[in-house]
C-alpha positions as CSV (number, residue, x, y, z in Angstrom):
1,X,32.1,-5.7,6.0
2,X,32.8,-2.1,7.1
3,X,31.7,-0.5,10.3
4,X,27.8,0.5,9.4
5,X,26.5,-3.7,8.4
6,X,28.1,-4.7,11.4
7,X,25.5,-2.1,13.7
8,X,22.8,-3.8,15.2
9,X,20.4,-1.5,14.2
10,X,21.4,-1.6,10.5
11,X,21.2,-5.5,10.3
12,X,17.6,-5.9,12.3
13,X,16.4,-2.9,9.7
14,X,18.3,-4.9,7.3
15,X,16.1,-8.1,8.0
16,X,12.6,-6.5,8.8
17,X,12.6,-4.9,5.5
18,X,13.9,-7.8,3.4
19,X,11.1,-9.7,5.4
20,X,8.6,-6.7,4.4
21,X,10.3,-7.5,0.8
22,X,9.5,-10.6,0.8
23,X,5.7,-10.7,2.2
24,X,4.4,-7.7,-0.2
25,X,6.0,-9.5,-2.8
26,X,4.2,-12.7,-2.2
27,X,0.8,-10.9,-2.5
28,X,1.1,-8.3,-5.0
29,X,0.0,-11.1,-7.5
30,X,-3.2,-11.7,-5.8
31,X,-3.7,-8.7,-4.7
32,X,-7.1,-7.8,-6.8
33,X,-8.0,-10.9,-5.6
34,X,-8.4,-9.9,-2.4
35,X,-10.7,-8.8,0.7
36,X,-10.8,-4.8,1.7
37,X,-9.0,-5.0,4.8
38,X,-6.5,-7.4,2.9
39,X,-6.5,-4.9,0.5
40,X,-5.6,-2.6,3.7
41,X,-3.8,-4.3,5.0
42,X,-1.5,-4.8,2.3
43,X,-1.4,-1.0,1.2
44,X,-0.1,-0.6,4.6
45,X,3.1,-2.7,4.3
46,X,4.3,-1.4,1.4
47,X,4.0,1.7,3.2
48,X,6.0,0.6,5.9
49,X,8.0,-0.4,3.5
50,X,8.4,2.0,1.4
51,X,9.5,4.4,5.0
52,X,12.2,1.8,5.9
53,X,13.6,1.8,2.3
54,X,13.5,5.5,2.5
55,X,15.4,5.5,6.3
56,X,18.0,2.7,4.8
57,X,19.1,5.0,1.7
58,X,19.4,8.0,3.8
59,X,22.0,5.9,6.8
60,X,22.9,4.8,3.6
61,X,24.1,8.6,1.8
62,X,25.2,9.9,5.5
63,X,27.9,6.5,6.2
64,X,31.6,7.3,5.1
65,X,31.5,3.7,5.2
66,X,32.7,2.6,1.7
67,X,30.2,0.3,2.0
68,X,27.4,1.4,2.5
69,X,29.0,3.9,-0.2
70,X,28.6,0.8,-2.3
71,X,25.3,0.3,-1.4
72,X,23.8,2.6,-2.1
73,X,25.6,3.1,-5.5
74,X,24.4,-0.3,-6.2
75,X,20.4,1.3,-5.7
76,X,21.4,4.1,-8.2
77,X,22.1,1.9,-10.4
78,X,19.4,-0.5,-10.0
79,X,17.4,2.8,-11.0
80,X,18.8,3.6,-13.9
81,X,17.9,-0.5,-14.8
82,X,14.4,0.7,-14.0
83,X,14.4,3.0,-16.9
84,X,15.2,6.2,-15.1
85,X,17.6,8.6,-16.3
86,X,20.8,8.7,-15.2
87,X,21.4,10.3,-12.6
88,X,17.8,10.2,-11.4
89,X,17.6,11.3,-7.0
90,X,16.0,8.9,-4.9
91,X,13.0,10.9,-3.9
92,X,12.2,11.4,-6.7
93,X,12.1,7.7,-6.9
94,X,10.2,7.3,-3.7
95,X,8.2,10.4,-3.9
96,X,6.3,7.7,-7.7
97,X,6.0,5.1,-5.2
98,X,4.2,6.8,-3.0
99,X,1.9,8.9,-5.6
100,X,1.8,5.0,-6.8
101,X,1.2,3.8,-3.2
102,X,-1.2,6.7,-2.4
103,X,-3.5,5.7,-5.5
104,X,-3.4,2.2,-5.2
105,X,-5.9,3.3,-1.7
106,X,-7.9,5.7,-3.3
107,X,-8.9,3.3,-5.9
108,X,-10.1,1.1,-3.1
109,X,-11.4,3.2,-1.3
110,X,-13.8,4.3,-4.2
């Protein structure tokens, strides 16, 4: 592994992202059955996860480390698998996720 992933800050952030993802995915299927407060907490976790992912992607983008560049490339390929056109800017994906979270929150508040 290159210097990027040896950073204590990066390791901590990746661990936090992984833990948040696990928790969010575990609760996603039961979202409709949750109490309102639990739904709002879930949405807060989604917002936090998205922000951490955005920061990590920015860090990957700014790094010259070969392993960071490789991970960034893999992330770019993963959005193609999700159906986005080749070369789609990740900011478009992040923006779409923000809009989805916002709509979910509005649905709860309605």
